[in-house]
C-alpha positions in Angstrom: 23.5 -54.8 31.1 25.9 -51.9 31.0 26.2 -50.8 34.6 28.7 -48.0 33.8 26.4 -46.5 31.2 23.4 -46.6 33.6 25.4 -44.9 36.3 26.5 -42.2 33.9 23.0 -41.5 32.8 21.5 -41.4 36.3 24.3 -39.8 38.3 26.3 -37.8 35.7 28.6 -35.1 37.0 28.0 -31.4 37.1 27.4 -29.8 33.7 26.9 -26.1 32.7 23.5 -27.1 31.3 22.2 -28.7 34.5 24.0 -26.3 37.0 23.7 -29.0 39.7 24.7 -28.1 43.2 24.1 -31.4 45.0 22.9 -34.9 44.0 20.9 -36.7 46.7 20.7 -40.5 46.5 17.9 -41.5 48.8 17.9 -45.2 49.8 15.1 -47.0 51.6 16.2 -49.6 54.0 16.1 -53.3 53.0 13.5 -55.8 54.0 13.1 -55.8 57.8 11.4 -58.1 60.4 8.9 -55.3 60.9 8.1 -55.2 57.1 7.0 -58.8 57.3 5.2 -58.5 60.7 7.7 -60.9 62.3 8.6 -60.7 66.0 11.6 -58.5 66.7 14.7 -60.6 67.3 16.1 -60.8 70.8 18.3 -57.8 71.7 16.5 -55.3 69.6 13.7 -52.9 70.6 10.3 -53.1 68.9 11.0 -49.9 66.9 14.6 -50.9 66.1 13.7 -54.0 64.0 16.7 -55.2 62.0 17.0 -56.5 58.4 16.0 -60.0 57.5 18.5 -62.3 55.8 17.0 -61.3 52.5 17.2 -57.6 53.5 20.9 -58.1 54.2 21.3 -59.6 50.7 19.5 -56.5 49.3 22.0 -54.3 51.1 24.9 -56.2 49.6 23.4 -56.1 46.1 23.0 -52.3 46.5 26.7 -52.0 47.3 27.8 -54.4 44.5 25.7 -52.7 41.8 25.7 -49.0 42.4 28.4 -46.3 42.9 31.2 -47.7 40.8 33.1 -44.7 39.4 30.8 -42.3 41.3 32.6 -40.1 43.9 30.5 -39.9 47.1 31.0 -36.9 49.4 29.1 -38.2 52.4 26.7 -40.8 53.7 23.9 -40.0 56.1 21.5 -42.4 57.8 18.6 -42.6 60.2 20.0 -44.0 63.5 18.1 -47.3 63.4 19.8 -50.7 62.8 17.9 -51.4 59.6 18.9 -48.2 57.9 22.6 -48.5 59.0 22.6 -52.2 57.9 21.3 -51.3 54.5 24.0 -48.8 53.7 26.9 -50.4 55.6 28.2 -52.6 52.8 28.3 -49.5 50.6 30.2 -47.6 53.2 32.7 -50.4 53.5 33.1 -50.5 49.7 33.6 -46.8 49.5 35.7 -46.5 52.7 33.3 -43.9 54.1 31.8 -43.1 57.5 28.1 -43.0 58.1 26.8 -39.9 59.9 23.6 -40.8 61.8 20.9 -38.0 61.8 17.8 -37.9 64.0 16.2 -35.8 61.3 16.0 -38.9 59.2 14.1 -41.0 61.7 10.9 -42.7 60.4 7.7 -40.7 60.6 6.2 -41.0 64.1 9.2 -42.6 65.8 9.0 -42.6 69.6 12.7 -43.5 70.2 15.9 -41.9 69.0 17.1 -45.1 67.2 19.4 -47.9 68.3 21.5 -47.6 71.4 25.0 -46.1 71.2 26.5 -49.3 72.6 25.0 -51.3 69.6 26.3 -48.7 67.1 29.8 -48.8 68.6 29.8 -52.6 68.7 28.1 -53.6 65.4 28.7 -50.6 63.2 32.2 -49.1 63.7 31.9 -47.0 60.5 28.8 -45.2 61.9 29.2 -41.9 63.8 26.7 -41.9 66.7 24.5 -38.8 67.3 26.0 -36.5 69.9 24.0 -34.6 72.5 20.3 -34.0 72.4 20.1 -32.3 68.9 20.6 -33.3 65.3 23.4 -31.5 63.4 20.6 -30.1 61.2 18.9 -28.5 64.2 16.2 -31.0 65.2 15.9 -32.8 68.5 16.7 -36.4 69.2 13.1 -37.2 70.1 10.2 -36.5 67.7 6.8 -35.0 68.7 4.3 -37.7 69.7 2.1 -37.8 67.7 4.1 -36.2 64.9 1.9 -34.1 62.5 2.3 -33.9 58.7 3.5 -30.3 59.0 6.1 -31.2 61.6 7.5 -34.1 59.6 7.6 -32.0 56.4 9.5 -29.3 58.3 11.9 -31.9 59.6 12.5 -33.1 56.0 13.0 -29.5 54.7 15.4 -28.8 57.5 17.6 -31.7 56.5 17.5 -30.8 52.8 18.5 -27.3 53.6 21.3 -28.5 55.9 22.8 -30.6 53.1 22.3 -27.9 50.5 24.2 -25.4 52.7 27.2 -27.8 52.9 27.4 -29.2 49.3 27.2 -26.8 46.5 29.7 -28.0 43.8 27.9 -31.0 42.3 28.7 -33.5 45.1 26.8 -36.7 45.5 25.4 -37.6 48.9 23.7 -40.8 50.0 20.8 -40.7 52.4 19.5 -43.9 54.0 16.1 -43.6 55.5 12.6 -45.2 55.9 9.6 -45.9 53.6 7.1 -43.4 55.0 9.5 -40.6 55.6 11.0 -41.1 52.1 8.1 -39.1 50.5 8.6 -36.2 52.9 12.3 -36.0 51.9 11.7 -36.2 48.2 8.9 -33.6 48.4 11.3 -31.3 50.3 14.0 -31.9 47.7 11.6 -31.2 44.8 10.1 -28.1 46.4 6.7 -29.9 46.3 4.0 -28.3 48.5 2.2 -31.3 49.9 0.9 -34.9 49.6 -1.4 -33.8 46.8 1.6 -32.5 44.8 3.9 -35.6 45.2 3.7 -39.0 46.8 5.5 -42.2 46.2 5.7 -45.9 46.5 9.2 -47.0 47.6 10.3 -50.6 47.6 12.9 -52.0 50.1 16.4 -51.0 49.2 15.2 -48.9 46.2 17.0 -45.7 45.3 15.6 -42.3 44.2 18.0 -39.6 42.9 17.2 -35.9 43.1 19.6 -33.3 41.7 19.4 -29.9 43.3 20.3 -26.9 41.0 21.4 -23.3 41.2 18.1 -22.1 39.7 16.1 -23.9 42.5 14.5 -26.2 39.9 15.4 -29.7 41.0 15.6 -32.7 38.7 14.1 -36.1 39.6 16.7 -38.4 37.9 15.3 -41.8 38.9 12.6 -43.0 41.3 12.1 -46.3 43.1 15.0 -47.9 41.2 15.7 -51.5 42.1 17.9 -52.5 39.2 20.4 -54.0 41.6 17.8 -56.6 42.7 17.2 -57.8 39.1 20.8 -59.2 39.1 20.1 -61.7 41.9 
């Protein structure tokens, strides 16, 4: 395999032809106890289910395989242990902080993620959420139950927030959840609804969407698990 070639193809830098403003690398969290229907380990809440041992190995494979030679502007993550754990080896490799965003919570979440004490103790590279609102404008707690329209608005708000900050071809990593993944990709692709675009996303897979000046985004790769085929 030629990893450098693969990276150049998928995440090449800004060109006049593509007129890219931002590249979004969406990452679904690795395998969790919740994915397997296993009891949540002691010390974690029912919603804040952590990664399994295999999920941790997926997170490490993600860091080992991707992002060599790719300049990353920022890392965002949902404030749950499993999403932070998934991107943490990558943040360590890149020497980057992880900004936690309530707008990236899983669809229908009833809590605001893992407790600040756990974040500060277990994830020193993570920046906890401050106050009652997300930097993108959303609140820490989601509507219960959350409607499709509310979730899609939340995804769109996050995409517009990132678009307003990064406009010179920067690459941004976004660590989130399986169900909310489709909402984010639809928002990034300007897709109208479930009938327009839906997706199957495997644990620790990446999907890359390039935003462009002409507002015609590019789907560069979807549900890519190349890093797992090396194990």
